VEXGU-378775 format. One record per residue (C-alpha): residue in one letter; chain; y, x, z. Coordinates in pm, 1 decimal, padded with zeros to 6 digits. Layout:
VEXGU-378775
@bati a; torlo A; north Y; east X; up Z
...
end
This chain:
VEXGU-378775
@bati m; torlo A; north 00556.6; east -04721.3; up 02580.7
@bati l; torlo A; north 00593.8; east -04707.4; up 02203.8
@bati f; torlo A; north 00778.0; east -04962.1; up 01990.4
@bati s; torlo A; north 00464.9; east -04998.8; up 01775.0
@bati e; torlo A; north 00250.1; east -05084.7; up 02078.9
@bati a; torlo A; north 00465.6; east -05382.6; up 02175.0
@bati l; torlo A; north 00530.9; east -05533.7; up 01832.2
@bati g; torlo A; north 00360.3; east -05871.8; up 01818.2
@bati r; torlo A; north 00329.5; east -05893.7; up 02197.3
@bati s; torlo A; north 00359.8; east -06245.6; up 02339.8
@bati v; torlo A; north 00667.3; east -06348.7; up 02536.1
@bati v; torlo A; north 00561.2; east -06590.0; up 02810.0
@bati r; torlo A; north 00760.7; east -06822.6; up 03035.7
@bati t; torlo A; north 00678.2; east -06784.9; up 03404.4
@bati d; torlo A; north 00777.1; east -07146.6; up 03480.1
@bati t; torlo A; north 00511.0; east -07300.0; up 03251.0
@bati a; torlo A; north 00296.5; east -07004.2; up 03137.8
@bati s; torlo A; north 00361.0; east -07104.0; up 02776.8
@bati t; torlo A; north 00447.7; east -06867.6; up 02492.4
@bati v; torlo A; north 00807.2; east -06874.6; up 02369.3
@bati g; torlo A; north 00761.6; east -06621.8; up 02087.9
@bati r; torlo A; north 00637.9; east -06279.7; up 01983.6
@bati v; torlo A; north 00819.0; east -05944.5; up 01974.9
@bati s; torlo A; north 00914.0; east -05871.7; up 01614.1
@bati d; torlo A; north 01193.0; east -05613.8; up 01649.9
@bati y; torlo A; north 01413.9; east -05423.2; up 01892.5
@bati v; torlo A; north 01791.9; east -05426.0; up 01922.6
@bati v; torlo A; north 01905.0; east -05076.8; up 02021.2
@bati d; torlo A; north 02248.2; east -04965.6; up 02134.6
@bati p; torlo A; north 02264.0; east -04593.5; up 02050.6
@bati r; torlo A; north 02548.8; east -04544.0; up 02299.7
@bati l; torlo A; north 02312.8; east -04606.7; up 02595.4
@bati p; torlo A; north 02062.3; east -04518.4; up 02429.2
@bati g; torlo A; north 01846.6; east -04816.5; up 02503.7
@bati v; torlo A; north 01697.9; east -05148.5; up 02402.6
@bati v; torlo A; north 01952.1; east -05424.6; up 02469.3
@bati a; torlo A; north 01745.1; east -05712.2; up 02330.8
@bati l; torlo A; north 01424.7; east -05807.7; up 02156.8
@bati i; torlo A; north 01411.3; east -06014.2; up 01840.2
@bati l; torlo A; north 01136.9; east -06273.1; up 01854.5
@bati s; torlo A; north 00938.3; east -06446.0; up 01583.7
@bati k; torlo A; north 00755.9; east -06775.9; up 01617.6
@bati t; torlo A; north 00998.3; east -06889.8; up 01886.2
@bati s; torlo A; north 00974.5; east -07229.2; up 02048.3
@bati s; torlo A; north 01351.2; east -07241.7; up 02104.5
@bati q; torlo A; north 01659.1; east -07247.1; up 01884.7
@bati g; torlo A; north 01738.0; east -06879.4; up 01931.6
@bati s; torlo A; north 01560.3; east -06561.5; up 01833.8
@bati a; torlo A; north 01720.9; east -06300.4; up 02062.1
@bati l; torlo A; north 01592.9; east -06208.9; up 02405.5
@bati p; torlo A; north 01861.9; east -06005.2; up 02584.7
@bati w; torlo A; north 01711.2; east -05731.0; up 02804.0
@bati p; torlo A; north 01863.8; east -05872.3; up 03127.9
@bati n; torlo A; north 01670.7; east -06198.8; up 03064.8
@bati i; torlo A; north 01333.9; east -06018.9; up 03081.6
@bati i; torlo A; north 01145.3; east -06038.2; up 03410.8
@bati a; torlo A; north 00881.9; east -05780.5; up 03313.2
@bati f; torlo A; north 00765.1; east -05592.2; up 03005.3
@bati g; torlo A; north 00394.5; east -05570.9; up 03077.8
@bati v; torlo A; north 00104.3; east -05419.7; up 02887.5
@bati d; torlo A; north -00020.0; east -05765.4; up 02782.7
@bati a; torlo A; north 00296.8; east -05975.8; up 02768.6
@bati v; torlo A; north 00670.3; east -05985.7; up 02819.2
@bati t; torlo A; north 00765.7; east -06240.8; up 03084.7
@bati v; torlo A; north 01083.0; east -06448.9; up 03101.6
@bati p; torlo A; north 01186.1; east -06716.4; up 03353.0
@bati s; torlo A; north 01213.1; east -07000.0; up 03097.9
@bati a; torlo A; north 01272.8; east -07079.6; up 02731.4
@bati a; torlo A; north 01646.7; east -07061.0; up 02802.6
@bati a; torlo A; north 01609.6; east -06680.5; up 02816.1
@bati v; torlo A; north 01582.0; east -06681.2; up 02436.0
@bati v; torlo A; north 01926.0; east -06730.2; up 02279.1
@bati e; torlo A; north 02121.7; east -06704.1; up 01957.2
@bati p; torlo A; north 02256.2; east -06348.1; up 01927.3
@bati d; torlo A; north 02614.8; east -06309.0; up 02050.5
@bati p; torlo A; north 02852.0; east -06099.7; up 01830.9
@bati y; torlo A; north 02753.5; east -05774.5; up 02009.8
@bati l; torlo A; north 02379.9; east -05833.7; up 01957.3
@bati a; torlo A; north 02429.5; east -05968.8; up 01604.8
@bati e; torlo A; north 02613.1; east -05650.7; up 01503.6
@bati l; torlo A; north 02337.5; east -05426.9; up 01641.7
@bati a; torlo A; north 02049.0; east -05646.5; up 01522.9
@bati g; torlo A; north 02111.3; east -05628.6; up 01150.1
@bati k; torlo A; north 01846.7; east -05470.4; up 00930.0
@bati p; torlo A; north 02064.6; east -05162.9; up 00868.5
@bati h; torlo A; north 02036.7; east -05080.1; up 01240.1
@bati t; torlo A; north 01658.6; east -05071.4; up 01279.8
@bati l; torlo A; north 01520.7; east -04733.9; up 01386.1
@bati l; torlo A; north 01165.7; east -04733.8; up 01254.0
@bati h; torlo A; north 01105.4; east -04566.8; up 00916.9
@bati k; torlo A; north 01462.0; east -04442.6; up 00888.5
@bati r; torlo A; north 01551.9; east -04082.3; up 00799.5
@bati v; torlo A; north 01700.5; east -03870.8; up 01078.3
@bati l; torlo A; north 02005.2; east -03654.0; up 01009.3
@bati t; torlo A; north 02182.8; east -03411.1; up 01239.7
@bati t; torlo A; north 02559.8; east -03391.7; up 01272.8
@bati s; torlo A; north 02538.0; east -03072.7; up 01066.1
@bati g; torlo A; north 02380.8; east -03268.2; up 00778.9
@bati v; torlo A; north 02021.3; east -03147.9; up 00814.1
@bati q; torlo A; north 01744.6; east -03401.3; up 00756.6
@bati l; torlo A; north 01483.2; east -03369.6; up 01031.7
@bati g; torlo A; north 01234.7; east -03627.0; up 00904.3
@bati t; torlo A; north 01166.8; east -03998.0; up 00946.4
@bati v; torlo A; north 01134.5; east -04205.5; up 01263.9
@bati l; torlo A; north 00765.3; east -04294.2; up 01292.0
@bati d; torlo A; north 00794.1; east -04456.6; up 01635.4
@bati v; torlo A; north 01015.8; east -04472.4; up 01942.8
@bati d; torlo A; north 00911.4; east -04402.6; up 02301.1
@bati f; torlo A; north 01092.9; east -04614.3; up 02562.1
@bati d; torlo A; north 01074.9; east -04704.4; up 02930.0
@bati p; torlo A; north 00962.1; east -05070.4; up 02946.2
@bati t; torlo A; north 01101.7; east -05115.2; up 03297.1
@bati i; torlo A; north 01465.4; east -05052.7; up 03199.2
@bati g; torlo A; north 01464.5; east -05038.2; up 02818.0
@bati r; torlo A; north 01592.1; east -04680.4; up 02805.9
@bati l; torlo A; north 01488.5; east -04479.8; up 02499.2
@bati a; torlo A; north 01304.2; east -04156.8; up 02577.7
@bati a; torlo A; north 01236.3; east -04005.9; up 02234.8
@bati l; torlo A; north 01238.8; east -04063.1; up 01862.1
@bati l; torlo A; north 00897.9; east -03964.9; up 01730.7
@bati l; torlo A; north 00896.1; east -03782.1; up 01397.9
@bati e; torlo A; north 00609.4; east -03618.3; up 01214.4
@bati q; torlo A; north 00764.8; east -03282.8; up 01304.5
@bati g; torlo A; north 00772.4; east -03374.3; up 01675.6
@bati p; torlo A; north 00980.0; east -03574.2; up 01924.0
@bati i; torlo A; north 01358.1; east -03573.2; up 01945.9
@bati d; torlo A; north 01516.4; east -03650.4; up 02283.3
@bati a; torlo A; north 01685.1; east -03991.2; up 02259.4
@bati a; torlo A; north 01986.0; east -03849.3; up 02446.0
@bati r; torlo A; north 02077.6; east -03684.5; up 02113.0
@bati l; torlo A; north 02105.0; east -04025.4; up 01940.1
@bati l; torlo A; north 02456.9; east -04096.0; up 01812.8
@bati g; torlo A; north 02419.3; east -04386.4; up 01573.3
@bati v; torlo A; north 02193.9; east -04595.7; up 01352.6
@bati g; torlo A; north 02317.0; east -04696.9; up 01011.7
@bati s; torlo A; north 02187.2; east -04830.1; up 00684.5
@bati y; torlo A; north 02125.5; east -04479.8; up 00548.8
@bati a; torlo A; north 02003.8; east -04283.9; up 00849.9
@bati v; torlo A; north 01977.2; east -04228.2; up 01221.4
@bati m; torlo A; north 02232.4; east -03969.7; up 01333.7
@bati v; torlo A; north 02152.1; east -03722.1; up 01612.6
@bati r; torlo A; north 02340.7; east -03431.0; up 01765.2
@bati a; torlo A; north 02253.6; east -03096.9; up 01604.3
end
C-alpha cells in the first residue's frame, strides 16, 4: 500500500463503529524501517497519535482500533520522530556518498505490519532497507 492511498482514511473504533479521526501523516522510524504510528486529524480524543501496536487492522477502507483510548498524546519517542523535519514525502534523497537521487514521491509499505518496502522516486524505487535517516534537509540512504 502507498502512503498517498491511505492519507485521509477514516480510523474507526470497533467497540462503537464511530470514527475517531483520519490519517494525516505517518511516523517512521528509519532504524526499522517502518511506520511506528499514525498522526490523526479531526480526532475525537485528546491525542493525535495512533501507535502502530494499537491498530487492529489497516484495511482498504478504514483503519480499525479497539476504542478511542488507542489514540494518545505522542510519547517522547514518537514526538521526536513525528516532527515536520522527519516526514518522508517530498523530501530529497541523498546517498551516503553525497549523491542526490531525487525526491520521495510516495512510500510503499506493508499495512499488516507497518514495514516500509520502498521509497518511490521519479527515477524508480529504492529499497527501504537502504534507509538510514530522515532529517530536515533530506532522507539519507546507503550508497
